[in-house]
mmCIF file as Biopython writes it, N, C-alpha, C and O atoms, coordinates in Angstrom:
data_model
#
loop_
_atom_site.group_PDB
_atom_site.id
_atom_site.type_symbol
_atom_site.label_atom_id
_atom_site.label_alt_id
_atom_site.label_comp_id
_atom_site.label_asym_id
_atom_site.label_entity_id
_atom_site.label_seq_id
_atom_site.pdbx_PDB_ins_code
_atom_site.Cartn_x
_atom_site.Cartn_y
_atom_site.Cartn_z
_atom_site.occupancy
_atom_site.B_iso_or_equiv
_atom_site.auth_seq_id
_atom_site.auth_asym_id
_atom_site.pdbx_PDB_model_num
ATOM 1   N N  . UNK A ? 1  ? 46.654 5.045  35.451 1.0 0.0 1  A 1 
ATOM 2   C CA . UNK A ? 1  ? 45.409 5.184  35.816 1.0 0.0 1  A 1 
ATOM 3   C C  . UNK A ? 1  ? 44.098 4.230  35.069 1.0 0.0 1  A 1 
ATOM 4   O O  . UNK A ? 1  ? 43.166 3.665  35.641 1.0 0.0 1  A 1 
ATOM 5   N N  . UNK A ? 2  ? 44.440 4.297  33.493 1.0 0.0 2  A 1 
ATOM 6   C CA . UNK A ? 2  ? 43.624 4.070  32.377 1.0 0.0 2  A 1 
ATOM 7   C C  . UNK A ? 2  ? 43.702 2.330  32.501 1.0 0.0 2  A 1 
ATOM 8   O O  . UNK A ? 2  ? 42.693 1.629  32.422 1.0 0.0 2  A 1 
ATOM 9   N N  . UNK A ? 3  ? 45.164 1.758  32.720 1.0 0.0 3  A 1 
ATOM 10  C CA . UNK A ? 3  ? 45.337 0.543  32.755 1.0 0.0 3  A 1 
ATOM 11  C C  . UNK A ? 3  ? 44.905 -0.055 34.007 1.0 0.0 3  A 1 
ATOM 12  O O  . UNK A ? 3  ? 44.626 -1.252 33.937 1.0 0.0 3  A 1 
ATOM 13  N N  . UNK A ? 4  ? 44.794 0.493  35.093 1.0 0.0 4  A 1 
ATOM 14  C CA . UNK A ? 4  ? 44.227 -0.076 36.168 1.0 0.0 4  A 1 
ATOM 15  C C  . UNK A ? 4  ? 42.721 -0.168 36.139 1.0 0.0 4  A 1 
ATOM 16  O O  . UNK A ? 4  ? 42.115 -1.010 36.802 1.0 0.0 4  A 1 
ATOM 17  N N  . UNK A ? 5  ? 42.072 0.800  35.283 1.0 0.0 5  A 1 
ATOM 18  C CA . UNK A ? 5  ? 40.770 0.544  35.212 1.0 0.0 5  A 1 
ATOM 19  C C  . UNK A ? 5  ? 40.575 -0.283 34.346 1.0 0.0 5  A 1 
ATOM 20  O O  . UNK A ? 5  ? 39.578 -0.916 34.693 1.0 0.0 5  A 1 
ATOM 21  N N  . UNK A ? 6  ? 40.998 -0.698 33.290 1.0 0.0 6  A 1 
ATOM 22  C CA . UNK A ? 6  ? 40.722 -1.555 32.097 1.0 0.0 6  A 1 
ATOM 23  C C  . UNK A ? 6  ? 40.910 -2.765 32.852 1.0 0.0 6  A 1 
ATOM 24  O O  . UNK A ? 6  ? 39.999 -3.593 32.826 1.0 0.0 6  A 1 
ATOM 25  N N  . UNK A ? 7  ? 41.949 -2.996 33.521 1.0 0.0 7  A 1 
ATOM 26  C CA . UNK A ? 7  ? 42.239 -4.280 34.520 1.0 0.0 7  A 1 
ATOM 27  C C  . UNK A ? 7  ? 41.028 -4.534 35.611 1.0 0.0 7  A 1 
ATOM 28  O O  . UNK A ? 7  ? 41.109 -5.466 36.410 1.0 0.0 7  A 1 
ATOM 29  N N  . UNK A ? 8  ? 40.036 -3.745 35.588 1.0 0.0 8  A 1 
ATOM 30  C CA . UNK A ? 8  ? 39.076 -3.640 36.724 1.0 0.0 8  A 1 
ATOM 31  C C  . UNK A ? 8  ? 39.326 -3.508 37.885 1.0 0.0 8  A 1 
ATOM 32  O O  . UNK A ? 8  ? 38.721 -4.047 38.811 1.0 0.0 8  A 1 
ATOM 33  N N  . UNK A ? 9  ? 40.473 -2.595 37.979 1.0 0.0 9  A 1 
ATOM 34  C CA . UNK A ? 9  ? 40.918 -2.493 39.401 1.0 0.0 9  A 1 
ATOM 35  C C  . UNK A ? 9  ? 40.921 -0.931 39.910 1.0 0.0 9  A 1 
ATOM 36  O O  . UNK A ? 9  ? 41.853 -0.187 40.214 1.0 0.0 9  A 1 
ATOM 37  N N  . UNK A ? 10 ? 39.132 -0.687 39.872 1.0 0.0 10 A 1 
ATOM 38  C CA . UNK A ? 10 ? 38.163 0.495  39.828 1.0 0.0 10 A 1 
ATOM 39  C C  . UNK A ? 10 ? 39.237 1.299  41.309 1.0 0.0 10 A 1 
ATOM 40  O O  . UNK A ? 10 ? 39.736 2.396  41.059 1.0 0.0 10 A 1 
ATOM 41  N N  . UNK A ? 11 ? 39.475 0.732  42.601 1.0 0.0 11 A 1 
ATOM 42  C CA . UNK A ? 11 ? 39.792 0.948  43.602 1.0 0.0 11 A 1 
ATOM 43  C C  . UNK A ? 11 ? 41.060 1.958  43.257 1.0 0.0 11 A 1 
ATOM 44  O O  . UNK A ? 11 ? 41.263 3.171  43.319 1.0 0.0 11 A 1 
ATOM 45  N N  . UNK A ? 12 ? 41.757 0.847  42.882 1.0 0.0 12 A 1 
ATOM 46  C CA . UNK A ? 12 ? 43.404 1.594  42.588 1.0 0.0 12 A 1 
ATOM 47  C C  . UNK A ? 12 ? 43.483 2.647  41.447 1.0 0.0 12 A 1 
ATOM 48  O O  . UNK A ? 12 ? 44.383 3.479  41.336 1.0 0.0 12 A 1 
ATOM 49  N N  . UNK A ? 13 ? 42.363 2.489  40.570 1.0 0.0 13 A 1 
ATOM 50  C CA . UNK A ? 13 ? 42.281 3.854  39.619 1.0 0.0 13 A 1 
ATOM 51  C C  . UNK A ? 13 ? 41.752 4.698  40.131 1.0 0.0 13 A 1 
ATOM 52  O O  . UNK A ? 13 ? 42.165 5.765  39.675 1.0 0.0 13 A 1 
ATOM 53  N N  . UNK A ? 14 ? 40.583 4.908  41.318 1.0 0.0 14 A 1 
ATOM 54  C CA . UNK A ? 14 ? 40.225 5.986  41.957 1.0 0.0 14 A 1 
ATOM 55  C C  . UNK A ? 14 ? 41.252 6.941  42.535 1.0 0.0 14 A 1 
ATOM 56  O O  . UNK A ? 14 ? 41.331 8.148  42.310 1.0 0.0 14 A 1 
ATOM 57  N N  . UNK A ? 15 ? 42.275 5.964  43.569 1.0 0.0 15 A 1 
ATOM 58  C CA . UNK A ? 15 ? 43.057 6.320  44.169 1.0 0.0 15 A 1 
ATOM 59  C C  . UNK A ? 15 ? 44.510 7.107  43.411 1.0 0.0 15 A 1 
ATOM 60  O O  . UNK A ? 15 ? 45.182 8.094  43.709 1.0 0.0 15 A 1 
ATOM 61  N N  . UNK A ? 16 ? 44.552 6.241  42.461 1.0 0.0 16 A 1 
ATOM 62  C CA . UNK A ? 16 ? 45.500 7.028  41.529 1.0 0.0 16 A 1 
ATOM 63  C C  . UNK A ? 16 ? 45.214 8.362  40.908 1.0 0.0 16 A 1 
ATOM 64  O O  . UNK A ? 16 ? 46.149 9.159  40.821 1.0 0.0 16 A 1 
ATOM 65  N N  . UNK A ? 17 ? 43.855 8.742  40.404 1.0 0.0 17 A 1 
ATOM 66  C CA . UNK A ? 17 ? 43.278 10.002 40.115 1.0 0.0 17 A 1 
ATOM 67  C C  . UNK A ? 17 ? 43.295 10.598 41.385 1.0 0.0 17 A 1 
ATOM 68  O O  . UNK A ? 17 ? 43.440 11.805 41.195 1.0 0.0 17 A 1 
ATOM 69  N N  . UNK A ? 18 ? 43.226 10.380 42.477 1.0 0.0 18 A 1 
ATOM 70  C CA . UNK A ? 18 ? 43.089 11.176 43.495 1.0 0.0 18 A 1 
ATOM 71  C C  . UNK A ? 18 ? 44.252 11.752 43.735 1.0 0.0 18 A 1 
ATOM 72  O O  . UNK A ? 18 ? 44.282 12.958 43.978 1.0 0.0 18 A 1 
ATOM 73  N N  . UNK A ? 19 ? 45.265 11.086 43.710 1.0 0.0 19 A 1 
ATOM 74  C CA . UNK A ? 19 ? 46.797 11.429 43.801 1.0 0.0 19 A 1 
ATOM 75  C C  . UNK A ? 19 ? 47.099 12.608 42.916 1.0 0.0 19 A 1 
ATOM 76  O O  . UNK A ? 19 ? 47.639 13.642 43.310 1.0 0.0 19 A 1 
ATOM 77  N N  . UNK A ? 20 ? 46.624 12.314 41.439 1.0 0.0 20 A 1 
ATOM 78  C CA . UNK A ? 20 ? 46.736 13.411 40.216 1.0 0.0 20 A 1 
ATOM 79  C C  . UNK A ? 20 ? 46.122 14.473 40.460 1.0 0.0 20 A 1 
ATOM 80  O O  . UNK A ? 20 ? 46.749 15.516 40.272 1.0 0.0 20 A 1 
ATOM 81  N N  . UNK A ? 21 ? 44.856 14.547 40.902 1.0 0.0 21 A 1 
ATOM 82  C CA . UNK A ? 21 ? 44.000 15.552 41.422 1.0 0.0 21 A 1 
ATOM 83  C C  . UNK A ? 21 ? 44.412 16.811 42.189 1.0 0.0 21 A 1 
ATOM 84  O O  . UNK A ? 21 ? 44.266 18.004 41.921 1.0 0.0 21 A 1 
ATOM 85  N N  . UNK A ? 22 ? 45.157 15.968 43.568 1.0 0.0 22 A 1 
ATOM 86  C CA . UNK A ? 22 ? 45.793 17.024 44.399 1.0 0.0 22 A 1 
ATOM 87  C C  . UNK A ? 22 ? 46.905 17.469 43.822 1.0 0.0 22 A 1 
ATOM 88  O O  . UNK A ? 22 ? 47.410 18.345 44.525 1.0 0.0 22 A 1 
ATOM 89  N N  . UNK A ? 23 ? 47.720 17.183 42.521 1.0 0.0 23 A 1 
ATOM 90  C CA . UNK A ? 23 ? 48.749 17.882 41.787 1.0 0.0 23 A 1 
ATOM 91  C C  . UNK A ? 23 ? 48.245 18.946 40.801 1.0 0.0 23 A 1 
ATOM 92  O O  . UNK A ? 23 ? 48.568 20.134 40.789 1.0 0.0 23 A 1 
ATOM 93  N N  . UNK A ? 24 ? 47.332 18.264 39.913 1.0 0.0 24 A 1 
ATOM 94  C CA . UNK A ? 24 ? 47.069 19.151 38.901 1.0 0.0 24 A 1 
ATOM 95  C C  . UNK A ? 24 ? 45.410 19.157 38.897 1.0 0.0 24 A 1 
ATOM 96  O O  . UNK A ? 24 ? 44.910 18.354 38.109 1.0 0.0 24 A 1 
ATOM 97  N N  . UNK A ? 25 ? 44.629 19.847 39.566 1.0 0.0 25 A 1 
ATOM 98  C CA . UNK A ? 25 ? 43.056 19.713 39.733 1.0 0.0 25 A 1 
ATOM 99  C C  . UNK A ? 25 ? 42.432 20.037 38.341 1.0 0.0 25 A 1 
ATOM 100 O O  . UNK A ? 25 ? 41.449 19.372 38.012 1.0 0.0 25 A 1 
ATOM 101 N N  . UNK A ? 26 ? 42.953 21.092 37.402 1.0 0.0 26 A 1 
ATOM 102 C CA . UNK A ? 26 ? 42.591 21.449 36.236 1.0 0.0 26 A 1 
ATOM 103 C C  . UNK A ? 26 ? 42.948 20.933 34.995 1.0 0.0 26 A 1 
ATOM 104 O O  . UNK A ? 26 ? 42.629 21.449 33.924 1.0 0.0 26 A 1 
ATOM 105 N N  . UNK A ? 27 ? 43.697 19.783 35.145 1.0 0.0 27 A 1 
ATOM 106 C CA . UNK A ? 27 ? 44.132 19.124 33.920 1.0 0.0 27 A 1 
ATOM 107 C C  . UNK A ? 27 ? 43.081 18.384 33.312 1.0 0.0 27 A 1 
ATOM 108 O O  . UNK A ? 27 ? 42.267 17.669 33.898 1.0 0.0 27 A 1 
ATOM 109 N N  . UNK A ? 28 ? 43.174 18.648 31.885 1.0 0.0 28 A 1 
ATOM 110 C CA . UNK A ? 28 ? 42.087 18.050 31.100 1.0 0.0 28 A 1 
ATOM 111 C C  . UNK A ? 28 ? 42.337 16.495 31.116 1.0 0.0 28 A 1 
ATOM 112 O O  . UNK A ? 28 ? 41.331 15.785 31.126 1.0 0.0 28 A 1 
ATOM 113 N N  . UNK A ? 29 ? 43.519 15.921 31.118 1.0 0.0 29 A 1 
ATOM 114 C CA . UNK A ? 29 ? 43.487 14.550 31.181 1.0 0.0 29 A 1 
ATOM 115 C C  . UNK A ? 29 ? 43.031 14.033 32.301 1.0 0.0 29 A 1 
ATOM 116 O O  . UNK A ? 29 ? 42.348 13.010 32.241 1.0 0.0 29 A 1 
ATOM 117 N N  . UNK A ? 30 ? 43.276 14.548 33.352 1.0 0.0 30 A 1 
ATOM 118 C CA . UNK A ? 30 ? 42.521 14.183 34.674 1.0 0.0 30 A 1 
ATOM 119 C C  . UNK A ? 30 ? 41.467 13.956 34.333 1.0 0.0 30 A 1 
ATOM 120 O O  . UNK A ? 30 ? 41.201 12.756 34.271 1.0 0.0 30 A 1 
ATOM 121 N N  . UNK A ? 31 ? 40.246 15.046 33.910 1.0 0.0 31 A 1 
ATOM 122 C CA . UNK A ? 31 ? 39.107 15.025 33.765 1.0 0.0 31 A 1 
ATOM 123 C C  . UNK A ? 31 ? 38.652 14.103 32.682 1.0 0.0 31 A 1 
ATOM 124 O O  . UNK A ? 31 ? 37.510 13.650 32.766 1.0 0.0 31 A 1 
ATOM 125 N N  . UNK A ? 32 ? 39.358 13.798 31.750 1.0 0.0 32 A 1 
ATOM 126 C CA . UNK A ? 32 ? 38.979 12.908 31.006 1.0 0.0 32 A 1 
ATOM 127 C C  . UNK A ? 32 ? 39.227 11.203 31.472 1.0 0.0 32 A 1 
ATOM 128 O O  . UNK A ? 32 ? 38.612 10.253 30.988 1.0 0.0 32 A 1 
ATOM 129 N N  . UNK A ? 33 ? 40.165 11.139 32.405 1.0 0.0 33 A 1 
ATOM 130 C CA . UNK A ? 33 ? 40.491 9.950  32.860 1.0 0.0 33 A 1 
ATOM 131 C C  . UNK A ? 33 ? 39.058 9.856  34.011 1.0 0.0 33 A 1 
ATOM 132 O O  . UNK A ? 33 ? 38.405 8.816  34.094 1.0 0.0 33 A 1 
ATOM 133 N N  . UNK A ? 34 ? 38.797 10.831 34.663 1.0 0.0 34 A 1 
ATOM 134 C CA . UNK A ? 34 ? 37.968 10.382 35.435 1.0 0.0 34 A 1 
ATOM 135 C C  . UNK A ? 34 ? 36.280 10.144 34.992 1.0 0.0 34 A 1 
ATOM 136 O O  . UNK A ? 34 ? 35.376 9.505  35.529 1.0 0.0 34 A 1 
ATOM 137 N N  . UNK A ? 35 ? 36.341 10.924 33.840 1.0 0.0 35 A 1 
ATOM 138 C CA . UNK A ? 35 ? 34.923 10.143 32.890 1.0 0.0 35 A 1 
ATOM 139 C C  . UNK A ? 35 ? 35.113 9.166  32.559 1.0 0.0 35 A 1 
ATOM 140 O O  . UNK A ? 35 ? 34.169 8.395  32.731 1.0 0.0 35 A 1 
ATOM 141 N N  . UNK A ? 36 ? 36.262 8.632  31.964 1.0 0.0 36 A 1 
ATOM 142 C CA . UNK A ? 36 ? 36.492 7.197  31.532 1.0 0.0 36 A 1 
ATOM 143 C C  . UNK A ? 36 ? 36.288 6.256  32.522 1.0 0.0 36 A 1 
ATOM 144 O O  . UNK A ? 36 ? 35.683 5.218  32.257 1.0 0.0 36 A 1 
ATOM 145 N N  . UNK A ? 37 ? 36.784 6.521  33.810 1.0 0.0 37 A 1 
ATOM 146 C CA . UNK A ? 37 ? 36.341 5.753  34.974 1.0 0.0 37 A 1 
ATOM 147 C C  . UNK A ? 37 ? 35.003 5.562  35.372 1.0 0.0 37 A 1 
ATOM 148 O O  . UNK A ? 37 ? 34.457 4.505  35.688 1.0 0.0 37 A 1 
ATOM 149 N N  . UNK A ? 38 ? 34.511 6.755  35.320 1.0 0.0 38 A 1 
ATOM 150 C CA . UNK A ? 38 ? 33.082 6.662  35.716 1.0 0.0 38 A 1 
ATOM 151 C C  . UNK A ? 38 ? 32.361 6.122  34.635 1.0 0.0 38 A 1 
ATOM 152 O O  . UNK A ? 38 ? 31.229 5.744  34.939 1.0 0.0 38 A 1 
ATOM 153 N N  . UNK A ? 39 ? 32.728 5.961  33.336 1.0 0.0 39 A 1 
ATOM 154 C CA . UNK A ? 39 ? 31.945 5.457  32.388 1.0 0.0 39 A 1 
ATOM 155 C C  . UNK A ? 39 ? 32.230 4.179  32.360 1.0 0.0 39 A 1 
ATOM 156 O O  . UNK A ? 39 ? 31.323 3.438  31.980 1.0 0.0 39 A 1 
ATOM 157 N N  . UNK A ? 40 ? 33.449 3.608  32.718 1.0 0.0 40 A 1 
ATOM 158 C CA . UNK A ? 40 ? 33.580 2.165  33.148 1.0 0.0 40 A 1 
ATOM 159 C C  . UNK A ? 40 ? 32.739 1.547  34.125 1.0 0.0 40 A 1 
ATOM 160 O O  . UNK A ? 40 ? 32.335 0.386  34.063 1.0 0.0 40 A 1 
ATOM 161 N N  . UNK A ? 41 ? 32.516 2.291  34.943 1.0 0.0 41 A 1 
ATOM 162 C CA . UNK A ? 41 ? 31.658 2.182  36.157 1.0 0.0 41 A 1 
ATOM 163 C C  . UNK A ? 41 ? 30.381 2.151  36.006 1.0 0.0 41 A 1 
ATOM 164 O O  . UNK A ? 41 ? 29.703 1.762  36.956 1.0 0.0 41 A 1 
ATOM 165 N N  . UNK A ? 42 ? 29.837 2.494  34.954 1.0 0.0 42 A 1 
ATOM 166 C CA . UNK A ? 42 ? 28.496 2.788  34.557 1.0 0.0 42 A 1 
ATOM 167 C C  . UNK A ? 42 ? 28.030 4.037  35.271 1.0 0.0 42 A 1 
ATOM 168 O O  . UNK A ? 42 ? 26.818 4.252  35.273 1.0 0.0 42 A 1 
ATOM 169 N N  . UNK A ? 43 ? 28.721 4.761  35.788 1.0 0.0 43 A 1 
ATOM 170 C CA . UNK A ? 43 ? 28.265 6.302  36.317 1.0 0.0 43 A 1 
ATOM 171 C C  . UNK A ? 43 ? 28.187 7.229  35.213 1.0 0.0 43 A 1 
ATOM 172 O O  . UNK A ? 43 ? 29.071 8.085  35.197 1.0 0.0 43 A 1 
ATOM 173 N N  . UNK A ? 44 ? 27.409 7.253  34.371 1.0 0.0 44 A 1 
ATOM 174 C CA . UNK A ? 44 ? 27.114 7.914  33.167 1.0 0.0 44 A 1 
ATOM 175 C C  . UNK A ? 44 ? 27.150 9.439  33.360 1.0 0.0 44 A 1 
ATOM 176 O O  . UNK A ? 44 ? 27.750 10.315 32.738 1.0 0.0 44 A 1 
ATOM 177 N N  . UNK A ? 45 ? 26.114 9.492  34.682 1.0 0.0 45 A 1 
ATOM 178 C CA . UNK A ? 45 ? 25.998 11.098 34.840 1.0 0.0 45 A 1 
ATOM 179 C C  . UNK A ? 45 ? 27.547 11.790 35.189 1.0 0.0 45 A 1 
ATOM 180 O O  . UNK A ? 45 ? 27.988 12.758 34.568 1.0 0.0 45 A 1 
ATOM 181 N N  . UNK A ? 46 ? 28.100 11.261 36.040 1.0 0.0 46 A 1 
ATOM 182 C CA . UNK A ? 46 ? 29.487 11.536 36.433 1.0 0.0 46 A 1 
ATOM 183 C C  . UNK A ? 46 ? 30.315 11.486 35.308 1.0 0.0 46 A 1 
ATOM 184 O O  . UNK A ? 46 ? 31.083 12.447 35.265 1.0 0.0 46 A 1 
ATOM 185 N N  . UNK A ? 47 ? 30.433 10.619 34.293 1.0 0.0 47 A 1 
ATOM 186 C CA . UNK A ? 47 ? 31.105 10.496 33.099 1.0 0.0 47 A 1 
ATOM 187 C C  . UNK A ? 47 ? 30.893 11.882 31.996 1.0 0.0 47 A 1 
ATOM 188 O O  . UNK A ? 47 ? 31.711 12.563 31.377 1.0 0.0 47 A 1 
ATOM 189 N N  . UNK A ? 48 ? 29.474 11.917 32.087 1.0 0.0 48 A 1 
ATOM 190 C CA . UNK A ? 48 ? 29.104 12.870 31.403 1.0 0.0 48 A 1 
ATOM 191 C C  . UNK A ? 48 ? 29.884 14.666 31.811 1.0 0.0 48 A 1 
ATOM 192 O O  . UNK A ? 48 ? 30.413 15.507 31.084 1.0 0.0 48 A 1 
ATOM 193 N N  . UNK A ? 49 ? 29.652 14.631 33.016 1.0 0.0 49 A 1 
ATOM 194 C CA . UNK A ? 49 ? 30.097 16.097 33.474 1.0 0.0 49 A 1 
ATOM 195 C C  . UNK A ? 49 ? 31.433 16.033 33.640 1.0 0.0 49 A 1 
ATOM 196 O O  . UNK A ? 49 ? 31.923 17.081 34.060 1.0 0.0 49 A 1 
ATOM 197 N N  . UNK A ? 50 ? 32.315 14.987 33.415 1.0 0.0 50 A 1 
ATOM 198 C CA . UNK A ? 50 ? 33.580 14.902 33.479 1.0 0.0 50 A 1 
ATOM 199 C C  . UNK A ? 50 ? 34.356 15.404 32.199 1.0 0.0 50 A 1 
ATOM 200 O O  . UNK A ? 50 ? 35.410 16.036 32.137 1.0 0.0 50 A 1 
ATOM 201 N N  . UNK A ? 51 ? 33.462 14.900 31.111 1.0 0.0 51 A 1 
ATOM 202 C CA . UNK A ? 51 ? 33.956 15.078 30.011 1.0 0.0 51 A 1 
ATOM 203 C C  . UNK A ? 51 ? 33.328 16.529 29.508 1.0 0.0 51 A 1 
ATOM 204 O O  . UNK A ? 51 ? 34.006 17.148 28.688 1.0 0.0 51 A 1 
ATOM 205 N N  . UNK A ? 52 ? 32.291 17.011 29.873 1.0 0.0 52 A 1 
ATOM 206 C CA . UNK A ? 52 ? 31.692 18.349 29.501 1.0 0.0 52 A 1 
ATOM 207 C C  . UNK A ? 52 ? 32.675 19.364 30.288 1.0 0.0 52 A 1 
ATOM 208 O O  . UNK A ? 52 ? 32.983 20.435 29.766 1.0 0.0 52 A 1 
ATOM 209 N N  . UNK A ? 53 ? 33.028 19.088 31.225 1.0 0.0 53 A 1 
ATOM 210 C CA . UNK A ? 53 ? 34.464 19.760 31.976 1.0 0.0 53 A 1 
ATOM 211 C C  . UNK A ? 53 ? 35.406 20.112 30.845 1.0 0.0 53 A 1 
ATOM 212 O O  . UNK A ? 53 ? 35.599 21.278 30.500 1.0 0.0 53 A 1 
ATOM 213 N N  . UNK A ? 54 ? 36.007 19.031 30.258 1.0 0.0 54 A 1 
ATOM 214 C CA . UNK A ? 54 ? 37.077 19.118 29.465 1.0 0.0 54 A 1 
ATOM 215 C C  . UNK A ? 54 ? 36.570 20.010 28.277 1.0 0.0 54 A 1 
ATOM 216 O O  . UNK A ? 54 ? 37.181 21.027 27.950 1.0 0.0 54 A 1 
ATOM 217 N N  . UNK A ? 55 ? 35.410 19.582 27.633 1.0 0.0 55 A 1 
ATOM 218 C CA . UNK A ? 55 ? 34.979 20.491 26.708 1.0 0.0 55 A 1 
ATOM 219 C C  . UNK A ? 55 ? 34.987 21.828 26.965 1.0 0.0 55 A 1 
ATOM 220 O O  . UNK A ? 55 ? 35.480 22.599 26.142 1.0 0.0 55 A 1 
ATOM 221 N N  . UNK A ? 56 ? 34.501 22.227 28.011 1.0 0.0 56 A 1 
ATOM 222 C CA . UNK A ? 56 ? 34.492 23.863 28.588 1.0 0.0 56 A 1 
ATOM 223 C C  . UNK A ? 56 ? 35.614 24.294 28.368 1.0 0.0 56 A 1 
ATOM 224 O O  . UNK A ? 56 ? 35.615 25.469 28.001 1.0 0.0 56 A 1 
ATOM 225 N N  . UNK A ? 57 ? 36.926 23.648 28.468 1.0 0.0 57 A 1 
ATOM 226 C CA . UNK A ? 57 ? 38.096 24.347 28.795 1.0 0.0 57 A 1 
ATOM 227 C C  . UNK A ? 57 ? 38.673 24.266 27.011 1.0 0.0 57 A 1 
ATOM 228 O O  . UNK A ? 57 ? 39.275 25.221 26.518 1.0 0.0 57 A 1 
ATOM 229 N N  . UNK A ? 58 ? 38.379 23.028 26.238 1.0 0.0 58 A 1 
ATOM 230 C CA . UNK A ? 58 ? 38.855 22.620 24.968 1.0 0.0 58 A 1 
ATOM 231 C C  . UNK A ? 58 ? 37.615 22.389 24.255 1.0 0.0 58 A 1 
ATOM 232 O O  . UNK A ? 58 ? 37.015 21.337 24.480 1.0 0.0 58 A 1 
ATOM 233 N N  . UNK A ? 59 ? 37.190 23.148 23.504 1.0 0.0 59 A 1 
ATOM 234 C CA . UNK A ? 59 ? 35.929 22.814 22.979 1.0 0.0 59 A 1 
ATOM 235 C C  . UNK A ? 59 ? 36.347 21.916 21.443 1.0 0.0 59 A 1 
ATOM 236 O O  . UNK A ? 59 ? 35.583 21.553 20.550 1.0 0.0 59 A 1 
ATOM 237 N N  . UNK A ? 60 ? 37.477 21.785 21.531 1.0 0.0 60 A 1 
ATOM 238 C CA . UNK A ? 60 ? 37.787 21.080 19.996 1.0 0.0 60 A 1 
ATOM 239 C C  . UNK A ? 60 ? 38.528 19.353 20.576 1.0 0.0 60 A 1 
ATOM 240 O O  . UNK A ? 60 ? 38.998 18.481 19.845 1.0 0.0 60 A 1 
ATOM 241 N N  . UNK A ? 61 ? 38.423 19.341 21.760 1.0 0.0 61 A 1 
ATOM 242 C CA . UNK A ? 61 ? 39.211 17.732 22.379 1.0 0.0 61 A 1 
ATOM 243 C C  . UNK A ? 61 ? 38.427 16.955 21.929 1.0 0.0 61 A 1 
ATOM 244 O O  . UNK A ? 61 ? 37.238 17.066 22.227 1.0 0.0 61 A 1 
ATOM 245 N N  . UNK A ? 62 ? 38.892 15.899 21.043 1.0 0.0 62 A 1 
ATOM 246 C CA . UNK A ? 62 ? 38.086 14.913 20.242 1.0 0.0 62 A 1 
ATOM 247 C C  . UNK A ? 62 ? 38.316 13.893 20.979 1.0 0.0 62 A 1 
ATOM 248 O O  . UNK A ? 62 ? 37.489 13.074 20.576 1.0 0.0 62 A 1 
ATOM 249 N N  . UNK A ? 63 ? 38.977 13.356 21.899 1.0 0.0 63 A 1 
ATOM 250 C CA . UNK A ? 63 ? 38.622 12.476 22.936 1.0 0.0 63 A 1 
ATOM 251 C C  . UNK A ? 63 ? 37.638 12.689 23.902 1.0 0.0 63 A 1 
ATOM 252 O O  . UNK A ? 63 ? 37.237 11.668 24.461 1.0 0.0 63 A 1 
ATOM 253 N N  . UNK A ? 64 ? 37.042 13.972 24.315 1.0 0.0 64 A 1 
ATOM 254 C CA . UNK A ? 64 ? 35.742 14.155 25.049 1.0 0.0 64 A 1 
ATOM 255 C C  . UNK A ? 64 ? 34.706 13.916 24.267 1.0 0.0 64 A 1 
ATOM 256 O O  . UNK A ? 64 ? 33.788 13.195 24.657 1.0 0.0 64 A 1 
ATOM 257 N N  . UNK A ? 65 ? 34.712 14.485 23.062 1.0 0.0 65 A 1 
ATOM 258 C CA . UNK A ? 65 ? 33.433 14.322 22.388 1.0 0.0 65 A 1 
ATOM 259 C C  . UNK A ? 65 ? 33.205 13.028 21.703 1.0 0.0 65 A 1 
ATOM 260 O O  . UNK A ? 65 ? 32.097 12.736 21.255 1.0 0.0 65 A 1 
ATOM 261 N N  . UNK A ? 66 ? 34.360 12.152 21.604 1.0 0.0 66 A 1 
ATOM 262 C CA . UNK A ? 66 ? 34.322 10.699 21.240 1.0 0.0 66 A 1 
ATOM 263 C C  . UNK A ? 66 ? 33.486 10.187 22.407 1.0 0.0 66 A 1 
ATOM 264 O O  . UNK A ? 66 ? 32.410 9.605  22.264 1.0 0.0 66 A 1 
ATOM 265 N N  . UNK A ? 67 ? 34.127 10.477 23.684 1.0 0.0 67 A 1 
ATOM 266 C CA . UNK A ? 67 ? 33.757 9.426  25.067 1.0 0.0 67 A 1 
ATOM 267 C C  . UNK A ? 67 ? 32.365 10.191 25.253 1.0 0.0 67 A 1 
ATOM 268 O O  . UNK A ? 67 ? 31.602 9.462  25.887 1.0 0.0 67 A 1 
ATOM 269 N N  . UNK A ? 68 ? 31.791 11.381 24.923 1.0 0.0 68 A 1 
ATOM 270 C CA . UNK A ? 68 ? 30.718 11.924 25.547 1.0 0.0 68 A 1 
ATOM 271 C C  . UNK A ? 68 ? 29.544 11.311 24.503 1.0 0.0 68 A 1 
ATOM 272 O O  . UNK A ? 68 ? 28.343 11.213 24.753 1.0 0.0 68 A 1 
ATOM 273 N N  . UNK A ? 69 ? 30.216 10.938 23.299 1.0 0.0 69 A 1 
ATOM 274 C CA . UNK A ? 69 ? 29.115 10.482 22.403 1.0 0.0 69 A 1 
ATOM 275 C C  . UNK A ? 69 ? 28.524 8.827  22.738 1.0 0.0 69 A 1 
ATOM 276 O O  . UNK A ? 69 ? 27.402 8.337  22.608 1.0 0.0 69 A 1 
ATOM 277 N N  . UNK A ? 70 ? 29.796 8.263  23.209 1.0 0.0 70 A 1 
ATOM 278 C CA . UNK A ? 70 ? 29.419 6.922  23.675 1.0 0.0 70 A 1 
ATOM 279 C C  . UNK A ? 70 ? 28.479 6.902  24.940 1.0 0.0 70 A 1 
ATOM 280 O O  . UNK A ? 70 ? 28.102 5.829  25.412 1.0 0.0 70 A 1 
#
């Protein structure tokens, strides 16, 4: 998913995330990737909400803190 997003294939990345969400809706990595995709799409409110969801489950998650800071 991250590679698809980096290649500006947002629609493909979103479809891949939807499949992951169906299998593991509470996965921290899912929400981190959702935040990353939203951030790449300049949807900063959605990105912030996704990173905060990660931090609610794991307050020490360095990746979420880093991306939230960006």
